[in-house]
N, C-alpha and C positions, 0 to 999 in steps of 0.2 A: 182303641178301648180306652173305656174313661176308669178309672179307681177312683170313689169316694173315699178318701179316708187313708190318712199318711202312717199311722202307726206301722208295728209289725205285721200283720194281716195285707194292711194296703201294702207297704212296701214290698212283702213280699210274692204279692200278686201281682207289681208292677214291674218289677224285676224280672220274675218268672217271664213274664209275656214278653218283655226286650230279649230273652235270650231265646225266646220264639220267634223272633225277625218283628215282632208288633209294635207297631206304632202309639204308646199311650200315655195320656195326660191323667196324674194326678192329681187329684184337688184336695189340698185342706185347708181348714176355714185359720188356723195356725201357721204362724212362722217356727221352725226349727232352729235350734233347741227350745221347746217348750213344757212346762211342766206338768208331772202326770201322777198322778196320784194312783200307788201299784206301790204291795209288799214288794218288787222288783224280786221275787226268787223264779229263777231257771232251773230244771229240771234236767236228769239225764235224757231224759225225752226232748226235752224241750231242745239244749243244745245241739241235739243227732237234728232235726228240723231244721234249724238255723245252718249250721254245715253245710246240710242238704240244697240249701237254696243260696245262702251268702257267704259259702265257704270258710274254712278256717280259719278265717285272716281275722275275724273281730278282732280290737284292740285289747289284747290282755287287763289292762289297765279298767276297763268295765267293768268287770268283773271282781267281788270277793271269795274266793270259796272257805266251805265250810266244813270240817266233816264231821262235827259234833253238838248231837241235839240234845236238849233238853224235855221231856214231857211232862206237863203238869197238868192238875187239875185243881186250880184254883190256889192256894199256898202246900196243896200237897202234890209232892214228885212222885210220879208213877212210872218216871224213866230218865234216865240219866245215860245216854249215849255215845261211843265213843268210837271214831273212827266206821263213822256214816258214812254209804253213797255220797257222795259231793252233791252241793246244794251251792249253788250259785246267787250272791245275790249281788244285784246291780241298783244302779239309779238309773229310771226312767228317760228323763230329761234327755240324758246322755246316749243312753243306749238306742233308742226310737233314731234321734238324729244321726249316729253312726248310720242304721239298717237303710235310713231315706238318702243318706251321702253314696252308698252307693249301688240304690237304685235312681239316682240321678245321674252319677258318675256313667251308667251302661247307656243312660241317650233317654231316660224317661223325663218326659217335659213338667219342666217345674210348674203345680198352680199352686203352692204353697201362701198361707197368706191370701188365700182370697174365697169367698163366701158365695153358697149357691143361695141366687132368687128363687128357686126353682127346679122339679125336676119333672120330666117327663119318662116314664116309666115304662110307657108303651114303646117309645123311639128310643131311648135310651140316652136322650138329652139333655142337657145342665147349665140350665141360664145361671151367668155367676151376676151378682150386683153390678158390675158395673154396664152389663149389657154381653157381653160375650157370651155366643152361645157354641156350647161342646158340646158332639155327637159321635158318640160310640155303636161300633153292632152288633159289641157286648157291654154291657154296664156289670161293675163289682160291686158292692157293697161294703165296706172296710171301715164305717162312721162311727165307730165301736155301741156303747151300749144303750144310750140313746141316738142311736140310728133315725136319720131321717131318709134315709134309703130306703129303712122298713114300714116308717110311716108312709112313707108316701107308697109301699106297696101292699099296706096288711093295716093302716089306719093309725096305727098304735107299735111305740120300736118293742114292748114288753107290756107283761101281766103287772100292774106294781103290788098286787100281790102275793106274788111267788117270787121274785126278782130279790138277790141281797141288797143286802147295806152296809157301806166299812166305813170307819172313823179313820186317823191316821197321825199320828206327829213323830214328823223327823229330829234330830234330836243329833249335835255335834258332839261327836266325841273319837280320838285318836281310835286307831285300828284296831288296837288289840284290848278296848275296853271292855268290848263283847264276846267274848272270843268264842262263844258259842251259842247258837241260833237256839230260840222255846221257842213252843207253841202252847199256850193254855186251851187247853179240848172244853172248861166250864166260861171260856169269856164272855159268852154271847150263848142266846137259844140259838139251838140250829148252826152252830158257825164257830169259830175260836180265835184265840189273840193270838198274834205273833212278836217277839221280838227280834227284827232279824240285822243280825250286824253288817255294815256295808265300809268301804273304804274310808270311809271320812266320819262315820257316825252309826246309827241306828235308826230304823226304823221302827216303831209300836205301833201296834194297829189292833182291832177287834172290828169283825163282822159275821152276819149273818143273816136267815130270811128276814129282809126288812117289815115283814106284816108280825111275826112273834118278834119283832127288838126294838119296840115302840120307844122305849126308856135308853137305848145304847147311850146316849152322851152321858146321860151319869153312870150307867155303868162304865164307859170308857176312864173317865175320869177316877172312879172310886182304883180301876184298875191302874191308872198311871201313879194315883197314890201311893198303890200298895206297893209299886215299885221306885218308891221313891222321887217321882215325877210332879210336881208341879202345873196342873191342869193349866193354869194362871201364865204361866210362863214359858208354853209351848205352842205352836198355830197347828191347833185342831180342823184337818178338812177331812173331808165326807162325800163319797164315792160309791155309785153303784153299783153289783155284779149281776150279769145278764143268768146265773145261775140254777139252774131249776126252771127256766123258762125256755127252753129250744125252738126252733122255727121249724114246722112241719107243712110244707120245705123251706129249705132257706132259699129262698128264690122263686120268682115267677118271671114265666114271659124269657127276657134275655135280662134278667137282673139275677145277678147270684150275689147270696149274701154270705159274706166268712166270718173268721173270730167272732168279737163280743156281740156281734152285730145279727148273727146267726145264733146268740146261744150256746157257742162252744167253750163253756166254763166247768171245769170241776166242781158240781156242788158237793163232793165234802172238800178238798185241799183250795177250792177258789182258785187257783193256775189255770191260764190263760191262753197263757205266751205261746209257749209251745204249739196249742189247737190254732192258734191265728194266724202262727204262721207256716202251717202246715195246709188250714182249708185253704189260704191265700193261695198257696204252692199249684194244690190241686182245683180251686175254680179257674186260675192262668190257664193250665196246662187243659184243661176240658173247655175252654174257651179257645184256646189254639187251635187245636185238632175241629174243632166246630167251624171255626173260621176259614181254615184251611179248606175245608171240604165245602166252602161257601154256603156254609148252613148254621146259619150264628143262633135260631131257634133250638139247635139242637145239644148248646152247651150246657145246659141247664142239668137235662137230663143226662148228660156223660157227666155233669159235676158230681149229679144224687150221686151217682153208684160207686166215683170216688172217694165221695165222704162215709158214704155208710159204714166204715170201719171204724170213721170214728162218730157214728148219732149211738154205735151200738156200744161203745165204750162209758161214754158219757152216761146213755142207760143204764150201764150195767153200777156205774156209780151213785145213779141217782137212787137206785134200787138200796144197795148199801146203805147211804148216805138217810134213810128213811128208820134205816134198824138202826146203825150206832147212833145218832142224834132224838132219836127218841128217846122224850123223857123219862118215860116206862123204863126204857130199858139200857139208857147210856150209864146208869152208873155200875149195871153191872157189866159194860163194854170196857169203861175205865178200870175194873175190878182183874177184869180178864187182861188187860196190858199191863198192871202193874203187876200182875202176878206170872206172867211169860215173856222171859227176855224171848222167845222166839216169834210171837205176835208183836210184838214191840217191832222186831226186826223188819217183820213183813209190812206192816203197817210202815215203816220208814221207806221200804223198800218203794210202796205207792206213790208217798208222797215226792218222791226222788226222782221217780217215774223210771227205776230200772225196771219197772215189772205193773204190767197191766193189769186192770181187775179181768180182763178174759185169762189173764193167766192162773189166777186163784182156782179158776174149775168150780164147776159148780157143786161137786161135794161141798168144795171147804164152804161154799154161802150158806148149802144145807148147814152143814157142822156147825159153823157161826152161828147160823139163826137157832139153832136147837138150843147153844150152849148156854146165848142171851136171854128166850125165854125160858127157860126149864133155872138157869141160874146153877145150870151142875158146869166144872168147870172140866 
């Protein structure tokens, strides 16, 4: 097996393959720990997927738990919730390294710090820049939003008109300096802003659909100033989010795409860690079954069946995103949230991953659409 990309999706896939008795080469151009731009929010759903693959043994010092959240619309507070479903905040540099260490400890071959010169997606081969050739009967592409594996399959990693983009800054601060998480639902068009407390600081960021936020940097600077932060005194970095542009299908032939490489990111919340871990696990399980039957060409079909519930969930989220982020409807949505503690809780349940979009049911979607279109509470 070859797994390209050693983030959460790749480490999940590699470790799951090793548990099934497969030999695995895990390739990544970076050496770990490495910096990774990400809000670092871990939902309840994501914690469940992490436990299923890596076990409940991750160092608790990787996480900062918060149960307090403030919902904002610019400088207007529309909800302040105490005792919310838990959200865990992590620094991806340490978190990703911990997951990768488990994969290596299980016997996954370490090809981190090795760059790929070319991929042959028909034969499952990767040629490294030093000339070494690796071959796998199945290849899993877990190489993120700018996936070289997706480019080899489809010519490009994503549609730049539909992809998300975010800007972030990390602030050093005592652990209790920001006791609650904050979401600003109007910080960006078709997106939001966040302030996430971590063990040793705060992550501030805004993000939304790239094509609708050409002015994101000046918006972020103004957003920072409104929070008492001088943009000139912090390091601002940007990254893409493959929200809203899923791969149909996530793979071809003997190559399976997982995580960000497959576009498995929630278009409302921007959360992708949970789906990365889950899709990596499902792809590895599908590959293991196919290889045990000496039918590697069947891995994709098995994976598509297994990952279909994830795709359906993200499809529901894309539908809801078109409603709650639409400029003609967003103010009504914000007013609904401000006037209803129950809707605030349901929204937070979705953000925290304690319920799925499917749990809302068709009637809830229809009722929400009616209330937004008519403006009737």
